[in-house]
Structure formats: structure tokens, C-alpha cells
C-alpha positions as CSV (number, residue, x, y, z in Angstrom):
1,M,0.0,0.0,0.0
2,P,1.2,3.5,-0.6
3,V,2.9,5.2,2.4
4,F,1.8,8.8,3.2
5,T,4.4,11.0,4.8
6,M,4.4,14.7,6.0
7,E,7.7,16.4,5.2
8,G,9.6,17.0,8.5
9,K,7.6,14.3,10.4
10,M,8.2,10.6,10.6
11,P,6.3,7.7,12.3
12,A,7.7,6.9,15.7
13,D,9.0,3.5,14.5
14,S,10.8,4.9,11.4
15,T,14.5,5.2,11.1
16,P,16.0,8.5,9.8
17,P,15.8,8.5,6.0
18,A,18.9,8.5,3.8
19,P,19.6,11.9,2.2
20,F,17.3,12.7,-0.7
21,S,15.1,9.6,-0.3
22,P,12.2,9.3,-2.8
23,E,9.8,10.5,-0.1
24,Q,11.8,13.7,0.3
25,L,11.2,14.5,-3.4
26,A,7.7,15.5,-2.5
27,V,6.7,19.2,-2.3
28,P,6.3,20.5,1.3
29,T,2.7,19.3,1.6
30,L,1.1,16.0,2.2
31,R,2.1,13.8,-0.7
32,P,1.9,10.0,-1.1
33,T,4.6,7.7,-2.5
34,F,2.7,5.4,-4.9
35,P,4.0,2.1,-6.2
36,E,3.3,3.3,-9.8
37,H,5.9,6.1,-9.3
38,L,8.5,4.4,-7.1
39,L,10.8,3.3,-9.9
40,A,10.9,6.7,-11.5
41,R,11.4,8.5,-8.2
42,R,14.2,6.1,-7.1
43,S,15.9,6.4,-10.5
44,L,15.8,10.2,-10.2
45,H,17.1,10.0,-6.7
46,R,20.2,8.1,-7.9
47,W,20.5,10.4,-10.9
48,V,20.5,13.7,-9.1
49,K,22.4,12.6,-5.9
50,P,25.9,13.4,-7.3
51,L,24.8,17.1,-7.7
52,L,24.7,17.3,-3.9
53,Q,28.5,16.7,-3.8
54,K,31.1,19.2,-4.9
55,N,32.6,18.6,-8.3
56,R,30.3,15.7,-9.0
57,Q,27.9,15.3,-12.0
58,P,25.3,12.7,-12.9
59,H,26.7,9.6,-14.6
60,T,24.0,9.9,-17.3
61,P,23.5,13.6,-18.1
62,L,20.1,13.3,-19.9
63,V,16.9,11.9,-18.5
64,F,13.5,11.8,-20.3
65,L,10.5,11.5,-18.0
66,W,7.2,10.9,-19.7
67,G,3.7,10.3,-18.6
68,P,0.1,11.4,-19.3
69,P,-1.1,14.9,-18.3
70,G,-1.9,15.1,-14.6
71,S,0.4,12.3,-13.6
72,G,2.6,14.6,-11.4
73,K,5.6,15.2,-13.6
74,T,5.7,18.9,-12.9
75,R,5.3,18.5,-9.2
76,L,8.2,16.1,-9.2
77,S,10.4,18.4,-11.3
78,Q,9.6,21.3,-9.1
79,A,10.5,19.3,-6.1
80,L,13.9,18.3,-7.6
81,V,14.7,22.0,-8.3
82,K,13.6,23.1,-4.9
83,F,15.5,20.3,-3.1
84,L,18.7,21.0,-5.0
85,G,18.5,24.7,-4.2
86,K,17.9,23.9,-0.5
87,K,20.5,21.2,0.0
88,S,23.2,22.5,-2.3
89,P,22.9,26.4,-2.6
90,S,26.1,26.6,-4.7
91,R,24.3,24.6,-7.5
92,T,22.1,26.3,-10.0
93,A,18.8,24.9,-11.3
94,Q,16.1,26.1,-13.7
95,L,12.7,24.8,-14.8
96,L,11.4,26.1,-18.1
97,H,9.2,25.1,-21.0
98,A,11.2,23.6,-23.8
99,R,9.6,26.0,-26.3
100,E,10.2,28.9,-24.0
101,V,13.9,28.2,-24.0
102,Y,13.9,28.1,-27.8
103,E,12.0,31.4,-28.0
104,L,14.2,33.1,-25.5
105,L,17.4,32.1,-27.4
106,R,15.9,33.0,-30.8
107,D,14.7,36.4,-29.6
108,A,18.1,37.2,-28.0
109,E,20.0,36.1,-31.1
110,M,17.8,38.4,-33.3
111,K,18.3,41.4,-31.0
112,N,21.9,41.3,-29.8
113,R,24.6,38.7,-30.3
114,A,26.1,39.4,-26.9
115,D,22.8,38.9,-25.2
116,F,22.4,35.6,-27.0
117,L,25.9,34.3,-26.0
118,S,25.2,35.4,-22.3
119,L,21.9,33.5,-22.3
120,W,23.3,30.5,-24.1
121,K,26.1,30.3,-21.5
122,Q,23.5,30.5,-18.7
123,F,21.5,27.6,-20.1
124,V,24.6,25.5,-20.8
125,D,26.2,26.1,-17.4
126,T,23.1,25.5,-15.2
127,D,23.8,22.4,-13.1
128,L,20.2,21.1,-13.4
129,L,18.0,22.2,-16.3
130,V,14.4,21.0,-16.6
131,L,12.8,21.3,-20.0
132,E,9.0,20.7,-19.7
133,N,6.3,19.8,-22.3
134,F,8.8,18.5,-24.9
135,Q,5.8,17.1,-26.9
136,L,5.0,20.7,-28.0
137,V,8.4,21.2,-29.6
138,E,8.2,21.8,-33.3
139,K,10.5,20.3,-35.9
140,K,12.1,23.7,-36.7
141,Q,13.0,24.2,-33.1
142,G,14.8,20.9,-32.8
143,D,18.3,21.8,-34.1
144,L,18.8,24.6,-31.6
145,L,17.6,22.5,-28.7
146,A,19.8,19.6,-29.9
147,R,22.9,21.9,-29.8
148,L,22.0,23.0,-26.3
149,I,21.7,19.3,-25.1
150,D,25.0,18.5,-26.8
151,Q,26.8,21.3,-25.0
152,R,25.2,20.3,-21.7
153,N,26.2,16.7,-22.2
154,L,29.8,17.7,-22.8
155,R,29.7,19.4,-19.4
156,K,27.9,16.4,-17.9
157,A,25.3,18.8,-16.6
158,G,22.0,17.3,-15.6
159,T,19.1,17.8,-18.1
160,L,15.6,16.5,-17.2
161,I,13.1,16.5,-20.1
162,T,9.4,15.9,-19.4
163,S,6.8,15.0,-22.0
164,T,3.4,13.4,-22.3
165,R,4.8,10.9,-24.8
166,P,8.1,8.9,-25.1
167,P,10.6,10.0,-27.7
168,A,9.5,7.3,-30.2
169,R,6.0,8.7,-30.2
170,L,7.1,12.3,-30.9
171,P,6.9,12.4,-34.8
172,R,7.6,16.1,-35.0
173,L,11.1,15.8,-33.6
174,A,14.0,16.9,-35.8
175,P,16.3,13.9,-36.6
176,R,19.2,15.4,-34.8
177,L,17.1,15.9,-31.7
178,A,15.5,12.5,-31.9
179,N,19.0,11.0,-32.0
180,R,20.1,12.8,-28.8
181,L,17.0,11.7,-26.9
182,S,17.5,8.0,-27.9
183,A,20.5,8.0,-25.6
184,A,18.6,9.4,-22.6
185,L,17.6,7.5,-19.5
186,L,13.9,6.9,-20.2
187,L,11.5,6.9,-17.2
188,E,7.8,6.4,-17.3
189,F,5.5,8.3,-14.8
190,P,2.1,6.6,-15.3
191,R,-1.3,7.6,-13.9
192,L,-2.4,6.0,-10.7
193,G,-4.0,2.6,-10.6
194,L,-7.3,1.9,-8.8
195,E,-5.8,1.1,-5.4
196,S,-3.7,4.2,-5.4
197,R,-6.6,6.3,-6.4
198,M,-8.6,4.9,-3.5
199,V,-5.8,5.6,-1.0
200,Y,-5.3,9.2,-2.4
201,L,-9.0,10.0,-2.1
202,A,-9.4,8.5,1.3
203,R,-6.3,10.1,2.8
204,K,-7.1,13.5,1.4
205,L,-10.7,13.4,2.7
206,E,-9.4,12.2,6.1
207,V,-7.2,15.3,6.3
208,L,-10.2,17.5,5.5
209,D,-12.3,15.7,8.2
210,V,-14.8,14.5,5.5
211,E,-16.2,11.1,6.5
212,I,-16.9,8.8,3.6
213,Q,-17.9,5.1,3.2
214,T,-15.4,2.7,1.8
215,A,-17.8,1.7,-0.9
216,A,-18.2,5.3,-1.9
217,V,-14.4,5.8,-2.2
218,E,-14.2,2.7,-4.4
219,W,-17.0,3.9,-6.6
220,L,-15.4,7.3,-7.1
221,A,-12.0,5.8,-7.7
222,Q,-13.3,3.6,-10.4
223,R,-15.1,6.5,-12.1
224,L,-12.1,8.8,-12.1
225,E,-8.9,8.4,-14.2
226,G,-5.6,8.5,-12.4
227,S,-5.0,12.3,-13.0
228,F,-4.0,14.2,-9.9
229,R,-5.9,17.2,-11.2
230,K,-9.1,15.3,-11.6
231,L,-8.8,13.5,-8.2
232,Q,-8.2,16.8,-6.5
233,S,-11.1,18.4,-8.2
234,A,-13.3,15.6,-6.9
235,V,-12.0,16.1,-3.4
236,N,-12.8,19.8,-3.6
237,R,-16.4,19.1,-4.7
238,L,-16.8,16.6,-1.8
239,Q,-15.4,19.0,0.7
240,V,-18.0,21.6,-0.4
241,M,-20.8,19.1,-0.3
242,A,-19.9,17.7,3.2
243,A,-19.5,21.2,4.7
244,G,-23.3,21.7,4.5
245,D,-24.6,18.7,6.4
246,H,-21.6,17.0,8.1
247,K,-23.0,13.6,7.3
248,T,-21.0,10.5,6.2
249,V,-20.7,10.6,2.4
250,T,-22.5,7.6,0.9
251,R,-22.3,6.1,-2.6
252,A,-25.8,7.3,-3.3
253,A,-24.8,10.8,-2.5
254,L,-21.8,10.5,-4.8
255,E,-23.9,9.2,-7.6
256,R,-26.2,12.2,-7.3
257,L,-23.2,14.6,-7.2
258,F,-21.2,13.2,-10.0
259,S,-23.9,11.8,-12.3
260,G,-25.8,15.1,-12.5
261,P,-25.2,18.1,-14.7
262,S,-21.5,19.1,-14.9
263,R,-20.0,22.5,-14.5
264,M,-20.2,22.9,-18.3
265,G,-22.6,25.4,-19.7
266,K,-24.0,28.3,-17.6
267,N,-22.2,27.2,-14.4
268,L,-18.7,27.2,-16.1
269,T,-17.1,30.7,-15.9
270,M,-14.3,32.2,-17.8
271,E,-12.3,32.3,-14.6
272,N,-12.6,28.5,-14.3
273,I,-11.4,28.1,-17.9
274,A,-8.5,30.5,-17.6
275,T,-7.4,28.9,-14.3
276,C,-7.6,25.3,-15.7
277,V,-5.8,26.3,-19.0
278,G,-3.2,28.3,-17.2
279,D,-2.5,25.4,-14.8
280,F,-2.2,22.9,-17.7
281,F,0.2,25.1,-19.8
282,H,1.9,26.6,-16.7
283,V,1.0,30.1,-17.6
284,S,-0.6,32.7,-15.2
285,P,-4.2,33.4,-16.0
286,R,-3.4,37.1,-16.0
287,H,-0.9,36.6,-18.8
288,L,-3.7,35.1,-20.8
289,Q,-5.5,38.4,-20.4
290,A,-2.5,40.6,-20.9
291,K,-2.4,43.0,-23.9
292,T,1.2,42.1,-24.6
293,R,1.8,39.3,-27.2
294,Q,3.9,36.9,-25.2
295,R,4.5,33.8,-27.3
296,T,4.3,31.5,-24.3
297,A,0.7,32.7,-23.7
298,L,-0.5,32.6,-27.4
299,L,-1.4,29.0,-27.7
300,P,-2.9,28.7,-24.2
301,R,-5.0,31.8,-24.9
302,Q,-6.3,30.4,-28.2
303,V,-7.2,27.1,-26.5
304,G,-9.0,29.0,-23.7
305,M,-11.0,30.9,-26.3
306,Y,-11.8,27.6,-28.1
307,L,-12.9,25.9,-24.9
308,A,-15.0,28.9,-23.9
309,R,-16.8,28.9,-27.2
310,R,-17.5,25.1,-27.0
311,L,-18.4,24.8,-23.3
312,T,-20.2,28.1,-22.5
313,S,-23.1,30.1,-23.9
314,L,-21.0,33.3,-23.9
315,S,-20.9,35.4,-27.0
316,L,-17.8,36.0,-29.1
317,E,-17.7,39.6,-27.7
318,E,-17.9,38.4,-24.1
319,I,-15.1,35.8,-24.6
320,G,-13.0,38.4,-26.3
321,D,-13.6,41.0,-23.6
322,F,-12.3,38.5,-20.9
323,F,-9.1,37.9,-22.8
324,G,-8.7,41.6,-23.8
325,R,-9.2,40.9,-27.5
326,D,-12.0,41.6,-30.0
327,H,-14.5,39.1,-31.4
328,T,-12.5,38.6,-34.6
329,T,-9.5,37.4,-32.6
330,V,-11.8,34.8,-30.9
331,I,-13.1,33.6,-34.3
332,H,-9.5,33.3,-35.6
333,A,-8.4,31.4,-32.5
334,C,-11.3,29.0,-32.6
335,K,-10.7,28.2,-36.3
336,K,-7.0,27.8,-35.8
337,V,-7.4,25.4,-32.9
338,A,-10.1,23.4,-34.6
339,K,-8.0,23.0,-37.7
340,A,-4.9,22.0,-35.7
341,L,-6.8,19.3,-33.8
342,D,-7.1,17.3,-37.0
343,S,-3.3,17.0,-37.4
344,N,-1.7,17.8,-34.1
345,L,-2.2,14.7,-31.8
346,D,-0.6,16.4,-28.8
347,L,-2.8,19.4,-29.0
348,C,-5.8,17.1,-29.5
349,G,-4.9,15.3,-26.3
350,A,-4.4,18.5,-24.4
351,V,-7.8,19.9,-25.4
352,R,-9.5,16.6,-24.6
353,Q,-7.8,16.5,-21.2
354,L,-8.9,20.1,-20.5
355,E,-12.5,19.3,-21.4
356,T,-12.4,16.4,-19.0
357,D,-10.9,18.5,-16.2
358,L,-13.6,21.2,-16.7
359,A,-16.4,18.6,-16.6
């Protein structure tokens, strides 16, 4: 069974953990260690451990961590960066979107060669560089990122790449980049199985003082996929429901709550959509509404407009007003996303996941 630990606290019969144990990779909140994730966590533990020592580097510079959306890759990556900064302040670590790294380097090169070289050196010399959402990297961006990975490999600097798919299932990769990734340590981070979902729900609800029948937990775990976002959303809804009557939650009550009308339609607000889309793409909701044309916010904003048009009864003008754009921009965004869904499997999966999360 998964073991739940609170950072800084240990059961009375526990022995002190070894430095940087898999449990310590958790963010400083209540987090479980699930059997589905133990292999990846232990492998990352062994991989990053040399960085805690002076003049040591990982034996394998490049790691490719893949798993479906909502499986916890970003939380684990953030924990690695935070842990390294805490335990070894002399080391440097950065967590960025892979496409953002490309865009920053390209923009710097177009403006000022000196700025480009300075930024390039910063990315090459960083002891731990996390490149997220590699499935969104386009073919034309591959050569520059491959050069960066080559330079980091020469330094034996640790590079962690995250993706929703393994390298072999990323058809848009440039050949040079695909060749580099084939030499990486490949780790899978799958969604939770039924037993782990039950434990997650039961423990979270216990912490919130929400009483629930075992049969109800099992019914809900079977209904939900193993996405942390979806599980947490269910916990939030149960907390609100239980706050009103303080009764033990039964399976019948869950069936009424989760089998009825969803949040889609008139109950779904633009704020809900912006928050959900922002969390998925790791972009602040206020950046989605900003007047500036930040490239990192362009695709998430277009997806937000597309979802708002599909899932709400709001007019084009109302959607445009929320994002600080006019109705013609909303029309363009919806057409562009709809067209891309036919050929871009990664975007299709992202939109489908967001629709599920908003349900």
C-alpha cells in the first residue's frame, strides 16, 4: 500500500531517511509515494544525488521523464529543483518550457549577439535544467535544442526533459534531436491505478475531516482516471458538499453529485477556464488576459477561447472581452485550434484533457 508522509515528520518506529530519499522529493505538503511512481522516483534520486556533492555530476546527463497529463511530472520536477537549491545552494537549477527556452534564445539572437551568448552560457552552465512539455516542440526548433543538449552533455550537466509521450512517439522531432533523446535515461511516470486512487482520495478526505464510506471511495476511484488534477477536483467538490450537512458521504450521495449536470454550460465561468488552461500550460491566468503578445501565452489563450466557445453560452464579444481581445480574434483562435486538432495529436490530447478537467 502507498505510504503517506508529511515532510519533516516521521512515524515513531521509522529510522531516519537517507539523504534525498524518494519521499523527500515531495513538495512540502502532504504527498503520497505510490507504487506506480517508485521506480521513476528512485531512479531520479540516484541520478541527481551526485549534484549534492562538490565537483560531481550525474553519470547519465540526460533523463527523459514521460507520462500522461496530470500524472505529477511537474510537481516532481519542481521538487527536484527546490530540493537541490535547499541542500546545495552553490548549485544552479532552472525549470522552463522547452519551447520557451527556444524562443528566449531565438529572440536574443535576433536582437543582440552578446545577449544571445550570455543567455546561451547561462543555459549551458546550469547544473540542473528541466525542459518541460517537450511534446510541444516543433521540428524547426529541434536543431537549436539539440545543440543545447550537446553542450550540456559535454559538461555532464543534468538535463531533465518531461513529456506526455516517449521519444519514439514524438513524430515532429527533428532527426538530430531524436538521435540525442535516444541516448537518454527513459523513465515512465504513469497515472495511478485503482488502489492508489482509492488511497489518495481516502487520505485527502481524512485530512479534511470528511467522513466517507469505503464503498463510496471505491465507486469514485473507479469512475475517475488517475489524474491528480481530476482527483483533487473531486476532493474539492466533496469538501463543499460535506460542509453543508456534516454527514458521512455515501455512494448514493456521490452518484447524485457526479452523475448530475456538470460544470459545463452556464455554471462554467471564464475564470474557471482561464485557471484550468493556465495550470495545464503553466501560464498565469493574468498573462492570458494581458495586452502584450507573449509567445508563451499565445497557444494557451487560443485554447482558452476555443474551450469557452465550446463549453459556454457566452458570445464572441464576451469571450474576447475577458481575454482583452476583440471578437474577430476569438473567431480566428477557434478556427486555428479546430484546424490544428485534425493533425496535431498532442494538442488534441491536451484539449481533450482540459475538457475532462472542466467537466
